[in-house]
C-alpha positions as CSV (number, residue, x, y, z in Angstrom):
1,M,6.7,23.7,5.3
2,S,3.8,21.4,5.0
3,E,1.1,19.1,6.8
4,V,1.0,15.3,6.7
5,S,-1.8,13.4,7.6
6,I,-2.2,9.5,7.6
7,E,-5.9,8.1,8.4
8,Y,-6.2,4.4,9.1
9,C,-8.9,2.0,10.1
10,V,-8.7,1.1,13.6
11,P,-11.0,-1.8,13.7
12,C,-8.9,-3.4,10.7
13,G,-6.0,-3.3,12.8
14,F,-4.2,-0.9,10.8
15,R,-2.5,1.2,13.6
16,E,0.8,-0.4,13.4
17,R,1.0,-0.1,9.6
18,A,0.3,3.6,10.1
19,L,2.9,3.9,12.9
20,D,5.6,2.7,10.4
21,V,4.6,4.8,7.8
22,E,4.7,7.8,9.9
23,R,8.1,6.7,11.2
24,A,9.4,6.3,7.7
25,I,8.2,10.0,6.6
26,L,9.5,11.5,9.9
27,N,12.8,9.8,8.9
28,G,12.8,10.9,5.3
29,V,11.4,14.3,5.3
30,E,10.9,15.4,8.9
31,G,12.8,18.8,8.4
32,E,9.9,19.9,5.5
33,L,6.7,19.2,8.0
34,D,5.1,21.5,10.2
35,R,2.7,18.9,11.4
36,M,2.3,15.1,11.0
37,S,-1.2,13.5,12.3
38,L,-2.6,10.3,12.6
39,V,-6.3,10.3,12.3
40,M,-8.5,7.2,13.3
41,G,-11.1,5.9,10.7
42,D,-13.2,2.5,9.9
43,H,-14.4,1.2,6.9
44,G,-11.2,0.0,6.2
45,V,-9.4,3.4,5.3
46,F,-5.6,3.8,4.8
47,R,-4.8,7.0,3.1
48,V,-2.0,9.4,3.4
49,D,-2.4,13.1,2.8
50,V,-0.4,15.9,2.0
51,E,-1.8,19.6,2.8
52,G,-5.1,17.8,2.2
53,E,-4.3,16.2,-1.2
54,T,-4.2,12.4,-1.2
55,V,-1.3,10.9,-2.3
56,Y,-1.7,7.3,-1.2
57,D,-5.0,5.4,-0.7
58,K,-4.9,1.5,-0.1
59,D,-7.5,1.1,-2.4
60,E,-5.8,2.3,-5.6
61,H,-2.0,1.6,-4.4
62,D,-0.3,-1.3,-3.3
63,Y,1.3,-1.0,0.0
64,D,5.1,0.1,-0.1
65,V,6.3,2.1,2.5
66,D,9.2,3.4,-0.1
67,D,6.8,4.5,-2.5
68,I,4.7,5.9,0.2
69,V,7.4,8.5,1.4
70,R,8.4,9.2,-2.1
71,R,4.8,10.4,-3.0
72,V,5.0,12.4,-0.1
73,R,8.3,14.0,-0.6
74,D,7.1,14.6,-4.6
75,R,4.6,16.7,-3.2
76,L,6.4,18.7,-0.7
């Protein structure tokens, strides 16, 4: 079992995006997770980590929910 965290920029209004990604990940791999957390951040951050390793960072990848879920699944 694993832990996934989604860090998102509060001032940027990324909360809904974080909730959408959280929902999609839970729909796809909920049975493989011990913990899912939302982490409030700033400075434009939007990052998804699995066991502390970044699998998605908005500065490096286009935003695509299905791709993010695939990246999480590949790390589990």
